[in-house]
C-alpha positions in Angstrom: 155.0 33.4 146.9 151.7 34.5 148.5 151.0 37.3 150.9 153.6 38.2 153.4 153.7 40.9 156.0 156.0 42.8 153.7 153.6 42.6 150.7 150.9 43.9 153.0 153.1 46.8 154.1 153.9 47.6 150.5 150.2 47.6 149.5 149.3 49.8 152.5 147.1 47.1 154.1 149.5 47.3 157.1 150.6 50.8 157.9 154.2 51.6 158.3 156.2 54.8 158.9 158.8 54.7 156.1 162.2 56.0 157.0 163.1 55.8 153.3 161.2 55.2 150.1 162.1 55.3 146.4 161.0 53.5 143.3 163.1 50.4 144.3 162.6 49.9 148.0 161.3 51.1 151.3 162.7 51.1 154.9 161.0 51.1 158.2 161.7 50.2 161.9 161.5 46.5 162.8 158.6 45.8 165.1 160.8 43.4 167.2 164.1 45.3 167.4 167.3 43.5 168.6 169.2 46.7 169.0 168.5 50.4 169.5 168.5 50.8 165.8 166.9 48.0 163.8 165.7 49.0 160.3 164.3 46.7 157.6 165.1 47.6 154.0 162.9 45.7 151.5 162.6 45.9 147.7 159.2 46.7 146.2 159.6 43.7 143.9 158.9 40.5 145.9 162.1 38.5 145.4 162.0 35.6 147.7 165.7 35.8 148.8 169.1 37.1 148.0 169.9 34.3 145.5 166.8 34.9 143.5 167.3 38.7 143.4 171.0 38.5 142.4 170.1 36.1 139.6 167.3 38.3 138.2 168.4 41.8 139.2 172.0 42.1 140.5 171.9 45.9 140.6 169.1 45.7 143.1 171.3 44.3 145.8 173.8 47.2 145.5 170.9 49.6 145.7 169.6 48.0 148.9 173.0 48.1 150.5 173.5 51.7 149.5 170.2 52.6 151.2 171.4 50.7 154.3 174.6 52.8 154.4 172.6 56.0 153.8 170.3 55.1 156.7 173.2 54.2 159.0 174.7 57.7 158.4 171.3 59.3 159.0 171.0 57.3 162.2 174.5 58.5 163.3 175.8 54.9 163.6 179.4 56.2 163.5 180.7 53.5 165.8 179.6 50.8 163.5 176.6 48.8 162.4 175.7 45.4 160.9 173.7 44.6 157.8 172.2 41.1 157.7 170.0 39.1 155.3 168.8 35.6 156.0 168.1 32.9 153.4 166.3 29.6 154.0 165.4 27.7 157.1 169.0 27.2 158.3 169.8 30.8 157.6 166.9 31.9 159.8 164.7 33.4 157.1 161.2 34.0 158.5 159.6 36.0 155.7 159.8 34.9 152.1 160.6 38.4 150.8 164.1 39.6 150.5 165.0 42.1 153.2 168.1 43.5 154.9 168.3 44.2 158.6 170.3 47.4 159.5 171.3 46.9 163.1 173.3 49.3 165.3 173.5 51.3 168.4 175.1 48.6 170.5 178.2 46.4 170.3 177.8 43.3 168.1 179.2 39.9 169.0 180.9 37.5 166.6 180.0 34.9 165.6 176.3 35.8 165.4 173.6 33.3 166.2 
């Protein structure tokens, strides 16, 4: 899979202010936010995408989503929020390391993209 910006954050090579960290994942603010709240939740294990993670460790996905919900509550996103993951070129995936975007603090449009 090679080095990614996320593997460098996890190794400490690139510093990040973690909003959450546990044995399974970490969360931090996105450096290019698309909303007032834009947090990335990434697993410590470098699964490439959602399909790979669910095939190898289905409980992981539930944990990541629970962390997103916990962070949304902490950020007081009571009016709503969006959780997004991208997979593959057509899905808009830009980093080959599973990650969830927690986005909130503004009205979201549908359909996205």
